N, C-alpha and C positions, 0 to 999 in steps of 0.2 A: 720242458726239453731238458737233456742231461746237462748236470753242470760237471764243467771241464776245471780241469787241474791240469799241475804237468806230469801226473801221474795215470793221468788219462790214455787207454789204449786207442792207437789210431781208428782201430777194426770199430770199437763201439763208438766212436766218432763219423763214422762212416754210415754203419747204419740207423741213425736218428736223422741224418737227412741227406736226399737227393744232390745237393748243390757242393757238401761238406768235398768231395772230391776234389772239385776244379778249387776250392777254397784252397787247400794244401797245396797244390802244385804249383797254384800261382803265386807261393811264398818263395820255392826256390826252385831252379831247373833238377836239383839232385830227386824230386820229388817224381818226377816225370817219369819212374820206372810201376809207379801204382797205376798207372793206365795199365800195365797189364795187368789181368784179373787174378793170371799164379803168381806174381811177384807178391803183389795187391795181398793175395790169401796167406801167401808166406812171411810176407813182414810185418802185415796192418796189427796182428793177432798177437805178435812179438813186442811189438813197437811203441813205447809210450811218447808224447809230446816233446818230454825232457829228452829222451833217444834220439827222438827226428830233428828235436834243435842242431844235436852235437854232428849230426849226420848230413842236415844240411845247412851249416854254416849258417846259424839266425838265432832268433832268441824266442825261448817259450814264449812272449807276449808279442812276438809276430804271430802266433798263433793262433794266441787272445784275439788279438784286434781283425785277424781275418772269420774267425770266426761265430765271434757277436753278432755283426749283423742278420745270422743265420736264424739266431733265438737262442743261441748256446749262452747259458749263465754262467758265471767263469768266479774259480776260487782261486786268488791272489796270497791267501796263507799259505794254505798246504803245500809244503818242499817237497822238490824231488826225492825219492826212498834214496834210487841208488846214485853214486857218482858218476860212472860210466858203466859199471854192470849191466848185464842185460838179464842176470839172475845173480840172487845170494850169493857172495864168494867162496866157493868151498873150500873146505880145510888144505888140500894139495897146494891150491894156490897159495893159502897163506903159510905153510911149510916147505915148499920147495926149495931147492938151492937154485943158483942162477947157472950153477955149472949142469947141473941135471935139464936143462930146455934148452932147445935147437929150435933156434929160429927161422925162417923160409917164408920169404915175399915174394908173392906169385903175381903181386899186381904187373910188373915189367911183363909178363908172362900171358896176360889177360890183356894188358894195351897191346902185343903184337897179334892180338887174334889167336893167339894159341890156348891149348887147354892146359893148364898146370899138374892133373891128374898125376899124370907119370912121376913127375917130379914129387908131389907130396908122397907117392907108395914109396921114393927113393930112402925119404927121410923117416918114414914111419917103419919102416919093417925094421931098420935096424937099432931101434929104438929100446933099450933093456928096461925091467921092471921098476918103477919110479921116476921114468924119465917125461919128459911131454917134450911134444912140436909146439912152439908157438907160430901159427900161420898167421901171417901178417896180409889183408885181404880188403881188398875193396868193397866186400856185402859181406853178410853171415853166412858162410855155407852150411844151409841146413842141411839138407839132404847127405851129405857128409857127417856131419856130428850125429843124425838118426842112428845111420848106417853102423858108426863106430861105435857107438853108444849101445848096439846089440853086441860087438863083438867083445866088449867090458872095459871098451877107454870111459875116462870121468873127462869132460866137455866143460868146459867155461870159453865164454864171448864176451867183452867189452868194446865200446868206440872209444879210440884212440883218438877221434876228431872229425871232421869232415870226411867223410867217406873213407874212413879207415875201420878198419874191423881186426880187432884181436882173436882169435880161438886158439885155446889150449888141448891140446887133446893127451888125455897125462895115461901112458899104461900100467894098469895094473896088473896085479899076480893071474888074475882070470882071465885076461884078454885071448882070446881065441885067432888063433891064424885063417884068418881066413883063404878060401881057394879063389884065388884070380884068374887061373885057365880056366873056369867052369864056361865052353860054350855049348852044353847041350849036346846030343846024339845027332849031328849036322850031317853025316851020312844018305840020310831021308829027306834034303832039303827040297828036292824037287817030289816028291811024293805029296809031302805036309802042302808043299804051294800046292800043288792040285787039287788037294783036298780042298782046301779054302775057297778055291775060287770063286768068285763072284760074292765070297765073306768074307771081304779081305776092306778096313780101311787105311789107308795110305797116309802118312805121316814124311817130311820130312825134316829132322833138327839139325842138320848139318851148319846153318847159317847161322842158329841159336848160340846167345852170348852164356853162359855157366851162370847161376845152375838149370837154365831153359831146359836141355834138350831132356832130363831124368825128368822133371818136373812136367813136362808137358807129355812123355811118355805114360806115367803114371796117372795123368789127369785123364787121357784118353781111355786108358785099361779100364779105369772106373765105369766110364759111360760105353764100355764095348759087351754087346750082346753076348749071351754067355756062350753061343756056336759061330761067332765069329773069330778071326784073328787079325792082328794089328802088324802091318808092314811097314818098317821103319827103316828110312836112311838116317845113318849114324858115319861121321868121320869115324870114328873107333871102336874096338868094343868096350861097350860100359860098363866095366869092372864091378864097380860098387853099386850096378843097378840089380846085375845077376842074383845075387843072395837075396833081392827085395821081393822078385821075381816069384822065386824060391818059399818064400816066405809067404806071399800072398798067393801062392797054389798056380800059379802061371810057369807054362814049358816055354822053352824059347831055344829057334833055330839060328843060327849065325852065320854066312856067307861073305866070307872076306874077298872084296873085288878086286881090291887095290889099296898102295897105300894112299890112304887119305879117305879110301871108301869101307864101309861094312853095311849088308843088311840085314836087317832082324827082322825073322816074323815069332810073335808070342802070341800064346793062345790058353786058354783056361785045360789045367791039366785032366 
């Protein structure tokens, strides 16, 4: 059986024993999100026992005590590698001055049931080179991190406490401006919809919390047969998803139904 220490990733533990998931969830209600396979896939591979203890408001020893009965060996000697960072601290964090950091706390927006994306875009766009946005969130916004890194931003995430993540987006000289108004040639919406009649997979992501809408769509596209299309009910045009679709060689059509309802048709190029 696996020997675990403060730096062991949650994903490695889950692979070792079928009862490990329930054992971890029993430590703190904060870990209930691990029941969702998409969030589990997103979080478990990046999160160590040490990091998870900060997120869950518990101790490293709480993990050891729950996992020992399952047969895991415990290494109490090895100390946590990073105090709070999910990755090693990059140079821009060490060198940036406070006046070049713009802070945005999106937790109240999320708690009200709204999507903070428009606020994030408003803060990101006017940044000058060598400035950074410090995003305060209740989770690590991995899809947003991946997309902004592709545009040339440097990023860094750290755990600030129980269910608090700080994510920095540092604007380099290489940042490319994203066309956020790319909506595809939706003039042929009806024609495309008729073409894929009988070959549609339909999903509704309107009620999902961030970042599940984007994760759910990408997960469904991975399973989508080559000749089929994905029909998505969404609350808004997912501007950060669109460049990712193009990178993955998908076409899309968008139909705006009303304020708060958008339909997407996604298919292979």
